[in-house]
C-alpha positions, 0 to 999 in steps of 0.5 A, a space after each residue: 238628553 244631557 247627563 247629570 254632572 254626577 253619576 252613580 258607580 256601582 260595585 259588586 258585593 265581594 261574593 256573588 253566590 248564585 250568578 243568575 240570581 244576582 244578574 236579576 238583582 243587577 237588572 232591577 238596579 240598573 232599571 231603577 235609575 241612572 247608573 254610569 258604571 259597574 265594577 266587578 270586584 271579586 277579590 277572593 274569587 278564582 280567575 274562573 269565577 271572575 270570568 264567569 261573572 263577567 260573562 253573566 253580568 256584562 250583557 246586563 250592564 251593556 244592555 243599559 249602556 253601563 260601563 263594565 269595569 274590572 277591578 285589579 287585573 288589566 290583562 283579564 280586563 282586556 281579554 274579557 273585553 271589559 270597558 276598563 279596569 280599576 287599579 289600586 296603589 298596590 296593583 299594576 301602576 297606571 302606566 302598566 295598566 294602560 299599556 295592557 288595556 290599550 288607549 281605548 279602555 277606561 283606567 281608574 286609579 285609587 288615590 286614597 286621601 292623597 291629592 299628590 297621588 291623584 295629580 300624578 295619575 291625572 297627569 299620566 292620563 287616568 280617566 278618573 281618580 278615586 278618593 276615600 274612604 269617606 265613611 266606615 265600610 265593611 266592604 273592603 279594608 280602607 287604610 285612609 279616611 278622606 274628607 269631603 273637602 278633597 273633592 272640592 279642591 279637586 273639582 276647582 283645580 283639575 279636569 280629571 273626574 273624581 270618584 267618592 268611595 267608601 261607606 257611601 249610602 243614600 243617607 250620606 251621598 248628598 254631601 259628597 256630591 255637593 262637595 264636588 264628586 263626579 261619581 259616587 261609588 256604592 256597593 253595600 249601600 245598594 246591595 244591602 239596602 233594606 228596601 232592595 237594590 232598586 229602591 237604593 238606586 232611586 234614593 241615590 239618584 235623588 241624593 245626587 240631584 239634591 247634592 248637585 242643587 247644593 253645589 256652590 258656583 265655584 265647583 262649576 255647576 
C-alpha cells in the first residue's frame, strides 16, 4: 500500500495525568486512521515522568508502526530508544542533536516562520522542518505566525519534508495540506475534539485527502 503524500503527526497533551487511561485514548486514536508519528511533549514534567510516559506509550505507538519522537532532549531520546527527537530553536542545535542520537534516528527542527532557518536545518541534514504557528494555539507559546504560502514555496524548492504546526484542527487542516504540508501536527485538535480522539483522527485524515486533491500540480502531487 502506498502512503499518502501528507500524513498526520500527533503530539501529546502537555500533561497526561493517568497514563493507563491515556494509553487507551492513544490506542483509539491510532486505530482510527493513518498516523505517521507521535511526539511525546511534556515540557513541565520531571524526567522520571517522561521516562514513564515513553515506557507506557511507546509500545502502543510501535504496535501501529507509528514513529515515537521525544521533544527537546536528544540524550533522553537515545537512552529510551525513541525513533527520534524534535528540537526547537532554544534547544540543542541540529548538529548537537544529531551527534547525540546518531545517524539512524529522526531529527526534526522547529523553524517558526523562517525559510532561512529551515534551509539551514535542511542543508545540515534535518529529517524534517516544522513551520508555525498557523493558527492561534493554547497548547504552547507560539512566538511567530506563519502563512500557508511558506509551505508552498518550500514544497516547490526543497526536498526535506515540512510539518505544519500550531492550532491545527480538522476544520482548518485542508488548506495547509493544499498549500504543501508533508505532515500536519495536531495536539488539542485531537485530544480536545468534542467527538473524541478517534473521530478527530478520522476527520483529519479526510481533511488531508481533500487537501491533497486541492493541490496544484506545481507542488508535485
